[in-house]
C-alpha positions in Angstrom: -9.0 2.3 -24.8 -9.9 3.6 -21.3 -7.5 5.7 -19.5 -6.3 5.4 -16.5 -4.6 7.5 -13.5 -2.0 5.9 -11.4 -0.7 8.6 -8.7 2.2 6.4 -6.9 2.6 4.1 -9.7 6.1 4.3 -9.1 6.0 2.8 -6.0 5.8 -0.4 -4.9 1.8 -1.2 -4.8 1.9 1.0 -7.6 3.9 -0.6 -10.0 2.4 -4.3 -9.9 -1.1 -2.2 -9.7 0.5 -0.7 -14.0 2.1 -3.6 -14.4 -1.3 -5.7 -14.6 -2.9 -3.0 -15.9 -0.1 -2.4 -18.9 -0.7 -5.7 -19.8 -4.4 -5.5 -21.0 -4.4 -4.1 -24.6 -7.0 -2.0 -24.2 -6.2 0.2 -21.1 -3.8 3.7 -21.5 -1.9 4.5 -18.0 -1.2 7.1 -17.3 1.6 7.3 -14.0 1.9 10.6 -12.0 4.8 10.0 -9.3 7.1 12.4 -7.6 9.7 9.7 -7.1 10.7 10.9 -3.6 10.1 6.8 -2.8 9.4 5.4 -5.9 11.8 4.4 -8.9 11.7 4.1 -12.7 13.3 0.8 -12.3 9.8 -0.4 -11.0 8.6 0.4 -13.7 11.1 -1.3 -15.8 8.6 -3.8 -17.8 5.8 -1.5 -18.7 7.9 2.0 -18.9 7.2 1.5 -23.2 3.2 1.0 -22.6 2.4 3.6 -20.0 2.9 7.5 -20.4 4.7 8.3 -17.2 4.6 11.8 -16.0 7.1 12.7 -13.4 5.2 14.9 -10.4 3.4 15.6 -7.5 0.0 15.1 -6.7 0.6 18.9 -4.8 1.2 20.7 -8.5 -2.5 21.7 -8.8 -1.9 22.2 -12.3 -0.1 19.2 -13.1 -2.5 17.1 -11.7 -5.3 18.9 -13.8 -3.7 18.3 -16.6 -3.5 14.7 -16.2 -6.6 14.4 -14.8 -7.9 15.1 -18.7 -10.2 12.5 -20.3 -9.0 10.0 -17.4 -12.0 6.8 -16.7 -10.6 5.6 -13.0 -8.1 6.9 -11.1 -6.0 4.6 -7.9 -5.2 7.5 -5.5 -1.5 5.5 -4.1 0.7 8.6 -3.6 1.5 9.0 -0.5 3.4 9.8 2.5 2.9 5.7 3.2 5.8 4.9 6.2 4.6 5.5 9.6 8.2 7.1 11.2 8.7 8.7 7.8 5.2 10.7 8.2 6.7 10.9 12.2 9.0 12.4 11.2 8.7 15.0 8.3 4.7 15.9 9.4 4.7 19.0 6.6 4.9 16.6 4.0 2.8 14.2 5.0 -0.1 16.4 5.6 0.6 17.8 2.7 0.5 15.1 0.4 -1.3 12.7 2.4 -4.2 15.8 3.1 -3.6 18.5 0.5 -2.9 16.3 -2.4 -5.4 13.7 -1.9 -7.8 16.5 -2.2 -5.9 17.9 -5.1 -6.7 14.2 -6.8 -10.0 14.2 -5.8 -11.5 18.0 -6.7 -9.6 17.3 -10.4 -11.0 14.2 -11.1 -14.7 15.2 -10.0 -14.4 18.4 -12.3 -12.4 16.0 -15.6 -16.0 13.9 -15.0 -13.3 10.7 -14.0 -16.5 8.0 -13.1 -14.3 6.3 -10.7 -11.7 7.0 -7.7 -9.9 4.2 -6.1 -8.2 5.6 -2.7 -5.5 3.2 -1.0 -6.1 4.0 2.4 -4.6 2.1 5.5 -5.2 -0.2 8.7 -3.7 2.7 10.6 -6.9 4.7 10.5 -7.9 2.0 13.3 -4.9 2.9 15.8 -5.1 0.0 18.7 -8.0 -2.2 18.0 -10.0 -2.7 21.6 -10.7 -6.0 19.3 -9.3 -8.0 16.2 -10.1 -9.4 13.9 -11.6 -5.6 12.9 -14.4 -4.9 11.3 -15.0 -1.5 8.9 -17.3 -0.4 11.2 -14.6 0.0 14.5 -13.9 3.4 15.3 -11.6 5.3 13.3 -9.0 6.5 16.3 -5.7 6.8 14.5 -2.7 6.7 16.5 0.2 8.6 14.8 0.9 11.0 11.9 -0.1 8.4 9.0 -3.2 7.4 9.6 -4.9 10.4 10.9 -3.8 11.6 7.2 -5.5 8.6 5.8 -8.6 9.2 7.9 -9.0 13.1 6.7 -8.3 11.5 3.0 -11.4 9.1 3.4 -13.7 12.0 4.7 -12.5 13.8 1.3 -13.2 10.6 -0.5 -16.8 10.5 0.8 -17.3 14.2 0.6 -16.6 14.9 -2.6 -18.6 12.0 -4.2 -21.2 12.0 -6.1 -24.2 10.2 -8.0 -21.6 10.9 -11.3 -18.6 10.4 -9.7 -18.0 7.0 -7.4 -15.3 7.0 -4.5 -13.8 3.3 -3.9 -11.6 3.4 -0.3 -9.7 -0.2 0.4 -8.5 -0.5 4.2 -5.0 -2.1 3.1 -3.3 -4.5 6.4 0.8 -5.3 6.2 1.5 -5.8 2.2 4.3 -7.6 1.4 6.3 -8.1 -1.8 9.1 -7.8 -4.0 9.8 -4.2 -4.8 9.3 -2.8 -0.8 11.6 -1.4 1.6 12.2 0.1 5.1 8.9 -2.1 6.6 8.7 -5.3 9.0 9.7 -7.8 6.1 12.2 -6.4 4.0 13.6 -4.9 6.3 14.0 -8.6 9.0 15.0 -10.5 5.2 18.1 -7.8 4.6 19.4 -7.8 8.2 19.0 -12.2 8.1 21.1 -12.2 4.9 23.5 -10.0 6.8 23.8 -11.7 9.6 22.8 -9.2 11.9 20.6 -9.5 14.3 16.8 -8.9 13.8 15.6 -6.2 16.4 11.9 -6.4 17.6 10.4 -3.8 19.1 7.9 -4.8 22.2 7.9 -8.6 21.0 4.6 -8.9 21.0 3.1 -7.4 18.0 0.5 -9.4 15.9 -0.5 -7.8 11.9 -1.9 -8.7 9.1 0.1 -9.6 6.3 -1.1 -9.9 2.9 0.8 -10.6 -0.3 1.5 -7.8 -2.9 -0.6 -9.7 -5.8 -3.8 -10.5 -3.9 -4.4 -6.3 -3.4 -3.4 -5.7 -6.6 -6.7 -7.9 -7.9 -8.7 -6.5 -5.0 -7.4 -2.8 -6.3 -9.0 -4.0 -10.1 -11.8 -4.9 -8.5 -12.6 -2.5 -7.2 -13.1 -0.5 -10.3 -16.3 -2.8 -11.2 -19.5 -0.8 -10.9 -20.4 -3.6 -8.2 -17.9 -2.8 -5.4 -18.7 -1.4 -2.5 -17.7 2.8 -1.8 -16.4 0.9 1.4 -15.0 1.5 3.3 -13.6 -2.1 3.0 -10.6 -4.1 4.3 -8.2 -6.1 2.4 -5.9 -8.0 5.0 -5.5 -12.1 4.9 -7.6 -11.9 8.2 -5.2 -14.3 9.8 -2.7 -13.3 12.8 1.2 -13.4 12.5 3.2 -12.8 15.6 5.9 -10.8 14.8 8.2 -13.1 16.4 6.8 -15.9 14.2 7.5 -13.8 11.2 11.1 -13.1 12.5 12.1 -16.8 13.4 10.4 -17.8 9.5 13.5 -15.5 8.0 15.7 -16.6 9.8 15.1 -19.8 9.2 13.8 -19.7 4.7 17.0 -17.3 4.8 19.2 -19.8 7.1 20.8 -17.6 9.5 22.8 -17.2 12.2 20.9 -14.0 13.3 19.7 -14.0 16.8 16.6 -12.3 17.9 17.3 -8.6 19.5 14.2 -7.3 21.3 14.0 -3.4 21.9 11.6 -1.3 23.9 7.9 -0.8 21.9 8.0 2.2 19.9 4.6 4.0 21.1 3.7 6.2 17.4 3.1 2.1 16.1 0.3 0.4 16.3 1.1 -3.3 18.0 -2.2 -5.8 17.2 -4.1 -5.4 13.6 -5.6 -8.5 12.3 -8.6 -7.6 9.4 -12.4 -9.4 9.5 -12.4 -10.1 5.9 -15.8 -10.4 5.8 -16.7 -8.3 3.3 -13.5 -9.2 1.5 -14.8 -12.6 0.7 -18.7 -11.1 -0.5 -17.7 -8.7 -2.5 -14.0 -9.9 -4.0 -13.1 -13.5 -5.1 -9.9 -13.2 -3.9 -7.9 -16.8 -3.0 -7.2 -16.3 0.5 -4.6 -18.4 1.1 -4.9 -20.4 4.9 -0.9 -19.0 5.6 -0.3 -15.4 4.8 3.6 -15.8 4.8 3.3 -18.6 1.4 5.1 -16.4 -0.9 7.7 -15.1 2.4 10.2 -17.8 0.0 10.1 -16.2 -3.3 10.8 -13.3 -1.6 13.4 -13.7 0.3 15.4 -14.7 -3.0 14.3 -11.5 -4.6 15.8 -9.3 -2.2 19.0 -12.0 -2.1 19.0 -11.8 -5.9 19.0 -7.9 -5.6 21.7 -8.2 -2.8 23.8 -10.0 -5.4 23.6 -8.0 -8.4 24.1 -4.8 -6.5 27.1 -6.6 -4.7 28.3 -7.5 -8.9 27.8 -4.0 -9.7 29.6 -2.6 -6.9 
């Protein structure tokens, strides 16, 4: 069996990845998560087929123990929220930079064959042009982007002929189990009849469905995949105003739109150049990046109803 470690595996993207990996009987999956943002509930369909370790990537001894006989590491554990990273600089730095270093060092020492690191489009900051290729300057404008850029540097420094690191720069991923990001926030507001707040109102972003990202993560473990960086997005622009209007339409909400001043720490324009992704990953990129929005809204509505019944 192939032994695989997923850090942050109880989180949004991580739990979807774990579900997919655990479905293969040839995989022995270990999940390391401190449950600061993730939940064991996210893993309920895979829990009996994996080994779950509650712990922190900054815990050197625990990381080294979890790494024994592991072949592939998916490193997703992070303070993954821009506003959260700014609100708690110590945690975002120690987790995203020091924690990534601990994972990389333990992996290299333990004989891990490959590590896949989930970076972010935030490393580019506010790009001069869109779409943004992987060759664009790395110029983060907030603490989260800076921490991911540092993680990328350590991936490159600690890689070796026997220890390959792959860097994936994710665009705005959406799907079930996420919270505190723009699509689930808009959906929750619309379902509650609350105003949808647009900070600045002119943002253009690149949204990609979580299953596409999971497929790319798994493909990245193959030897033919480049070390990176590789943008993972739809390659198509979505105006935030258009997103808000679609959410209101799909929820049949009476919510109104509410403009607020833009937030300086947030990147307001990003679309990934997915040329390289298209060459190395035979994914099905949809013409409409918001194709799965109705499915996500139905999931959020169902979860809200279940919580109301329990209450």
